[in-house]
Each structure stands twice: as structure tokens, then as C-alpha cells.
PLY file of the C-alpha trace (Angstrom):
ply
format ascii 1.0
element vertex 338
property float x
property float y
property float z
element edge 337
property int vertex1
property int vertex2
end_header
2.33 63.98 27.61
2.68 66.31 30.60
5.57 68.73 30.41
7.18 69.55 33.76
8.90 72.58 32.24
5.59 74.49 31.80
5.43 77.35 34.29
1.80 77.51 35.39
1.61 79.02 38.87
0.29 76.56 41.48
-2.53 77.70 43.80
-0.27 78.68 46.69
-2.86 80.46 48.82
-5.35 77.61 48.80
-2.56 75.10 49.35
-0.71 76.78 52.22
-3.91 77.51 54.15
-4.14 73.77 54.72
-0.86 73.71 56.67
-0.63 75.29 60.12
3.13 75.86 60.12
3.98 76.43 56.42
3.92 80.23 56.54
3.15 82.75 53.81
4.59 82.38 50.28
7.59 84.48 49.30
8.63 82.87 46.00
7.87 79.79 43.92
10.41 78.80 41.28
10.01 75.86 38.87
12.51 73.04 39.15
13.57 72.37 35.57
14.71 68.75 35.94
12.09 66.06 35.63
10.04 64.84 32.68
6.68 63.68 33.99
5.52 65.94 36.83
6.02 69.56 37.88
8.17 70.58 40.82
8.78 73.93 42.50
11.11 75.36 45.10
8.70 77.14 47.40
10.07 79.71 49.87
7.79 80.92 52.64
8.10 82.95 55.82
8.74 79.63 57.61
11.36 78.08 55.34
11.91 76.26 52.04
9.84 73.41 50.62
9.60 71.24 47.54
6.11 71.49 46.05
5.18 68.68 43.70
2.28 68.72 41.27
1.45 65.19 40.18
0.55 65.03 36.49
1.67 61.64 35.14
-1.67 59.98 34.52
-0.86 56.41 35.68
0.26 57.64 39.12
-1.50 60.99 39.63
-4.59 59.87 41.58
-4.92 60.50 45.31
-4.96 56.83 46.37
-1.78 55.97 44.45
0.05 59.04 45.73
-1.08 58.35 49.31
0.29 54.81 49.08
3.65 56.21 47.92
3.61 58.66 50.82
2.91 55.96 53.39
5.78 53.91 51.97
8.26 56.78 52.25
7.14 57.55 55.80
7.81 53.94 56.79
11.13 53.84 54.92
12.18 57.03 56.69
11.40 55.38 60.01
13.75 52.53 59.03
16.56 55.01 58.43
16.56 55.29 54.65
17.39 58.72 53.18
13.99 59.81 51.90
11.96 63.03 52.22
8.41 62.10 53.23
5.69 64.66 52.57
4.35 66.99 55.21
0.86 66.38 56.56
-1.66 69.20 56.56
-3.77 70.23 59.55
-6.18 67.36 58.83
-3.38 64.80 58.62
-3.55 64.46 54.82
-0.44 64.43 52.63
-2.20 64.92 49.27
-3.97 68.19 48.49
-6.50 68.08 45.67
-7.14 71.59 44.34
-8.88 72.29 41.06
-8.76 68.60 40.19
-4.95 68.50 40.53
-2.96 66.64 43.19
-0.21 68.43 45.12
2.19 67.39 47.87
4.47 69.49 50.05
7.87 68.06 50.99
10.78 69.46 53.00
13.41 71.03 50.76
16.57 68.91 50.64
19.80 70.71 49.86
21.96 68.50 47.70
23.18 67.78 44.22
22.80 65.00 41.70
25.81 62.81 40.91
26.20 60.39 38.03
28.58 57.45 37.94
31.46 59.50 36.55
31.40 61.49 39.80
31.40 58.41 42.00
34.55 56.71 43.26
34.76 52.94 43.65
33.64 53.43 47.25
30.78 55.64 46.12
29.75 52.97 43.63
29.69 50.37 46.41
27.60 52.68 48.60
25.15 53.16 45.74
24.68 49.40 45.37
24.30 49.05 49.13
21.68 51.80 49.16
19.56 50.21 46.44
19.85 46.82 48.14
18.58 48.40 51.36
15.71 50.02 49.46
14.59 46.63 48.21
14.89 44.84 51.55
13.18 47.69 53.42
10.34 47.79 50.90
9.81 44.09 51.64
9.25 45.10 55.28
6.89 48.03 54.75
4.76 46.93 51.78
2.18 44.19 51.48
3.41 40.94 49.90
3.39 41.10 46.10
0.69 39.02 44.38
1.92 35.45 43.88
2.42 33.92 40.47
2.44 37.18 38.51
4.64 36.90 35.41
6.42 39.76 33.64
6.59 39.26 29.88
9.55 40.44 27.84
9.22 42.60 24.75
7.76 40.95 21.65
10.13 41.34 18.68
7.34 41.39 16.10
5.94 44.50 17.78
9.42 46.03 17.88
9.88 45.53 14.14
6.57 47.32 13.59
7.65 50.24 15.78
11.00 50.49 14.01
9.23 50.74 10.66
6.92 53.49 11.91
9.76 55.49 13.48
11.88 55.16 10.34
9.01 56.54 8.30
8.61 59.51 10.63
12.33 60.25 10.91
12.87 60.14 7.15
9.89 62.42 6.57
11.10 65.09 9.01
11.72 68.44 7.32
14.14 69.96 7.76
16.19 66.97 8.89
19.00 67.60 11.32
21.88 65.60 12.76
19.61 63.97 15.33
17.32 62.67 12.59
20.29 61.24 10.71
21.52 59.48 13.85
18.02 58.19 14.56
17.71 56.65 11.09
21.16 55.08 11.45
20.39 53.60 14.87
16.96 52.31 13.81
18.41 50.44 10.83
21.24 49.14 13.00
18.83 48.02 15.72
16.59 46.23 13.22
19.60 44.24 12.06
20.72 43.48 15.63
17.26 42.36 16.66
17.01 40.07 13.64
20.35 38.50 14.60
19.36 37.96 18.24
15.61 37.36 17.98
16.08 33.79 19.27
17.40 35.17 22.60
14.10 36.57 23.82
13.98 35.79 27.57
11.10 33.85 29.12
8.68 35.58 31.50
10.16 36.58 34.84
8.37 35.60 38.03
10.80 36.65 40.80
9.33 40.02 41.73
9.32 42.40 44.67
8.61 46.03 45.48
10.95 48.49 43.78
11.41 52.27 43.58
10.67 52.00 39.86
12.76 54.94 38.63
16.13 54.82 40.40
18.55 57.06 38.49
20.83 60.08 39.12
18.08 62.71 38.92
16.12 60.91 41.63
18.99 60.75 44.12
20.38 63.78 45.93
23.83 63.78 47.50
25.22 65.93 50.27
28.96 65.61 49.86
29.80 61.97 49.23
26.73 60.59 51.00
23.20 60.11 49.66
20.86 62.66 51.23
17.48 61.75 49.71
15.92 59.31 47.27
13.07 61.23 45.63
10.24 60.70 43.12
8.59 57.47 44.21
5.87 57.76 41.57
6.81 54.44 39.94
6.77 52.45 43.17
5.51 49.03 42.16
6.10 45.30 41.86
8.76 44.24 39.35
11.65 41.77 39.16
13.83 43.60 41.67
17.24 42.66 40.27
16.20 44.27 36.99
15.96 47.62 38.77
19.57 47.19 39.89
20.68 46.56 36.30
18.63 49.43 34.86
20.02 51.82 37.45
23.61 50.81 36.67
22.99 51.24 32.95
22.03 54.88 33.65
24.48 55.77 36.40
27.55 54.20 34.80
27.05 54.78 31.08
29.78 56.87 29.46
29.07 59.46 26.73
30.23 57.09 23.99
27.88 54.36 25.19
30.14 52.04 27.19
29.57 51.07 30.81
32.27 51.74 33.40
32.52 48.05 34.27
34.94 48.40 37.18
32.42 50.61 38.96
29.55 48.35 37.90
31.33 45.40 39.52
31.81 47.29 42.81
28.18 48.48 42.77
26.76 45.04 41.96
28.72 43.20 44.65
27.36 45.41 47.40
23.86 45.35 45.92
23.88 41.54 45.92
25.05 41.40 49.52
22.51 43.97 50.74
19.54 42.60 48.80
20.32 38.89 49.20
20.32 38.42 45.43
22.48 35.63 44.03
24.54 35.69 40.85
22.03 33.62 38.88
19.17 36.02 39.58
21.31 38.98 38.60
22.55 37.25 35.43
18.94 36.65 34.39
18.18 40.31 35.09
21.14 41.42 32.96
19.78 39.38 30.06
16.26 40.73 30.43
17.36 44.36 30.66
19.66 43.91 27.66
16.67 42.57 25.72
14.51 45.42 27.00
17.05 47.96 25.76
17.34 46.19 22.40
13.58 46.59 21.92
13.05 50.02 23.48
12.68 53.32 21.58
10.97 55.57 24.10
13.15 58.60 23.33
12.38 58.39 19.61
8.69 57.80 20.30
8.59 60.97 22.39
10.29 62.95 19.62
8.48 61.63 16.55
5.10 60.53 17.90
4.56 63.04 20.74
6.61 65.95 19.39
8.42 66.08 22.73
12.18 66.62 22.47
13.11 66.95 26.13
14.71 63.50 26.23
16.70 63.99 22.99
20.03 64.64 24.78
19.91 61.12 26.25
19.68 59.41 22.87
23.30 59.34 21.63
24.67 57.51 24.69
21.57 55.34 25.21
21.45 54.17 21.61
25.20 53.50 21.52
24.97 51.51 24.76
22.70 48.89 23.17
25.22 48.22 20.41
28.17 48.10 22.80
26.31 45.91 25.30
25.42 43.40 22.59
29.07 43.19 21.54
30.36 42.99 25.14
27.53 40.87 26.51
29.68 38.41 28.48
31.84 41.14 30.02
28.75 43.03 31.18
27.19 39.92 32.67
30.45 39.05 34.45
30.70 42.56 35.92
27.28 42.16 37.53
27.81 38.61 38.74
31.55 38.37 39.50
0 1
1 2
2 3
3 4
4 5
5 6
6 7
7 8
8 9
9 10
10 11
11 12
12 13
13 14
14 15
15 16
16 17
17 18
18 19
19 20
20 21
21 22
22 23
23 24
24 25
25 26
26 27
27 28
28 29
29 30
30 31
31 32
32 33
33 34
34 35
35 36
36 37
37 38
38 39
39 40
40 41
41 42
42 43
43 44
44 45
45 46
46 47
47 48
48 49
49 50
50 51
51 52
52 53
53 54
54 55
55 56
56 57
57 58
58 59
59 60
60 61
61 62
62 63
63 64
64 65
65 66
66 67
67 68
68 69
69 70
70 71
71 72
72 73
73 74
74 75
75 76
76 77
77 78
78 79
79 80
80 81
81 82
82 83
83 84
84 85
85 86
86 87
87 88
88 89
89 90
90 91
91 92
92 93
93 94
94 95
95 96
96 97
97 98
98 99
99 100
100 101
101 102
102 103
103 104
104 105
105 106
106 107
107 108
108 109
109 110
110 111
111 112
112 113
113 114
114 115
115 116
116 117
117 118
118 119
119 120
120 121
121 122
122 123
123 124
124 125
125 126
126 127
127 128
128 129
129 130
130 131
131 132
132 133
133 134
134 135
135 136
136 137
137 138
138 139
139 140
140 141
141 142
142 143
143 144
144 145
145 146
146 147
147 148
148 149
149 150
150 151
151 152
152 153
153 154
154 155
155 156
156 157
157 158
158 159
159 160
160 161
161 162
162 163
163 164
164 165
165 166
166 167
167 168
168 169
169 170
170 171
171 172
172 173
173 174
174 175
175 176
176 177
177 178
178 179
179 180
180 181
181 182
182 183
183 184
184 185
185 186
186 187
187 188
188 189
189 190
190 191
191 192
192 193
193 194
194 195
195 196
196 197
197 198
198 199
199 200
200 201
201 202
202 203
203 204
204 205
205 206
206 207
207 208
208 209
209 210
210 211
211 212
212 213
213 214
214 215
215 216
216 217
217 218
218 219
219 220
220 221
221 222
222 223
223 224
224 225
225 226
226 227
227 228
228 229
229 230
230 231
231 232
232 233
233 234
234 235
235 236
236 237
237 238
238 239
239 240
240 241
241 242
242 243
243 244
244 245
245 246
246 247
247 248
248 249
249 250
250 251
251 252
252 253
253 254
254 255
255 256
256 257
257 258
258 259
259 260
260 261
261 262
262 263
263 264
264 265
265 266
266 267
267 268
268 269
269 270
270 271
271 272
272 273
273 274
274 275
275 276
276 277
277 278
278 279
279 280
280 281
281 282
282 283
283 284
284 285
285 286
286 287
287 288
288 289
289 290
290 291
291 292
292 293
293 294
294 295
295 296
296 297
297 298
298 299
299 300
300 301
301 302
302 303
303 304
304 305
305 306
306 307
307 308
308 309
309 310
310 311
311 312
312 313
313 314
314 315
315 316
316 317
317 318
318 319
319 320
320 321
321 322
322 323
323 324
324 325
325 326
326 327
327 328
328 329
329 330
330 331
331 332
332 333
333 334
334 335
335 336
336 337
């Protein structure tokens, strides 16, 4: 698993020589946020840039990155707040140096904001923004392949994963409070899944192009307005309304694991209007994402199977959300569809 927090120095000389107007390097500081790739704030004699080193294996090849870059260039032309990469003197936006892929972007001054920092109006603007992302992607990307189905998680596989993670968590020495919480949540989740195993959703077929990773760390604000949607590495074809539900479950989750449903309702109404998604499609997405969360243990898999603890701080709220969502299922669905 690549670790974006590692501080290997990128090949600045070889990189900047490819750009006529980038200037000479003055400083290059790692950006600590981000789990899959490495990012740097690069200052040169000509200004400030964001330098991205693509490491996440499924999306780190030149062709995939170039497709993402073309998409952001077209979205920018449609007026969406994105930060397309800069082209080098040969017109390329991906630099391959030493077998690694790099891209140079303009530096965007801004800050991240989660749902607690958004007003009702800000929540509506967030839903409107994501709806515009989906409709604009329909304009700039090729039509998604017809008839492709998206299977939901298989509970028998989830039970197997729970058993393996329980074994690893119980064997951890010395055990700490996180391990105790992990064991508690795994046992609780096994019971919940057994109670609701009959509610596995059928395959979804309504799909479109989506950002793929729309959450607070991938959206920069300048004041109350979005300044840039970043990190398009997961651009792909998925049931689009599911992205709206996943994003809300990250933006609007409270520390104890509840969703701020008043803000969710405001966000979802403007998303539906902007994206042309009806209540039935969003209700189906709510059910599928609830099921996805019920079966998902990526944070624990990182910790116990990959020995990677960077996502640990997300676990208390994320694991509590599944329990709360199951108990308040109808209220959550109504907030997205009402």
C-alpha cells in the first residue's frame, strides 16, 4: 500500500526542465493529507504549484491519468471549479520520470470544510455542485458501456472477513483501546448482518460517470464557495446516485456516528434537481450504500492486514454510523428522498 506521508524528494530538476514557464525550484514541501498518492507544495521562482506523484496502482498509469486530465480540462471549460494540470513544452500533462508518473497543477489557496462547517445554504450548494459534476461528466465523457451491472457485497464473503479480522484483532499484542473497539464492532456487525442478510440489494444497472472519491479532503473552499474539486483518480462509471449518498455519509457524519439529517435533506434536494435524479433512484442508492457500509471493513483491513494505521481516526465514527443507520433506516431514506 503506498503511503503518501513518505518524504522521498521528487526529481524536481528533470521535471521542471519540461516546462517553459515553471521557473527554478525554491522549496518542495509534502502535503500530509491524502492516503493513496503523494502531493507536494512546490514553490519556484515563477510561483506556487501542486506537484502530484501518482502511486495508487489501479490508476497510476499514463493513459489513465491522461484521461483524468482531459476530463478536468473539459469540466473546467464548462465552468466547474477544478484545477486542470499544466501542459509541458511538448503539450503533455503527465511526466514519466524513473518509472513514476507526475503531474503539475496550479496551487489553489483554500481550505477543506466538512458538513459541520456548512450552513443549510452551504449544504444545498454542495448538492448542487455534485449534481453539476455528474451532468457535466455526461457531456464530456464517452457514453458508459450499456448493460453493465454492479453487484452488491456478498454476505458469505463478509462473514469470512469478519472472522479473519477478529482473529487478528484478538491476537494483537499489546492490545489497545482501538483493538477493543474493533472486536466489539466486528461482533456487533456480524450480528447485524445475520439479522439483515435477506436485504441484500439486487445488482444496480443505472450508471454514469462519477468523480469516484467525493469527500471533504477532495474539495477546497475559498470562503463559503467551492474553489476546486481535486483528486480525480477514481473517475469511473458507477451508479451515480450512490456517489451522492456516499459523499453525504462522509460530509455529514457526526463524531458519535449520526448523520445531520436536516443538512442531508437540503443537500439531497439540490442534488436531485441538478442531476435529474428522482426519489426512487436515490432511495435505491441509499439502500445499496447502507448495505455496502454494513459489509465494509476497509479501515480494519488496512490496520490488521496491511499494518497501515493512517485511517484509524476515521473508524469510531464510521463504525458507529453503520449501527445508527440500521436503526434509523427509514429516517435516513426519507432525508434523501423527501
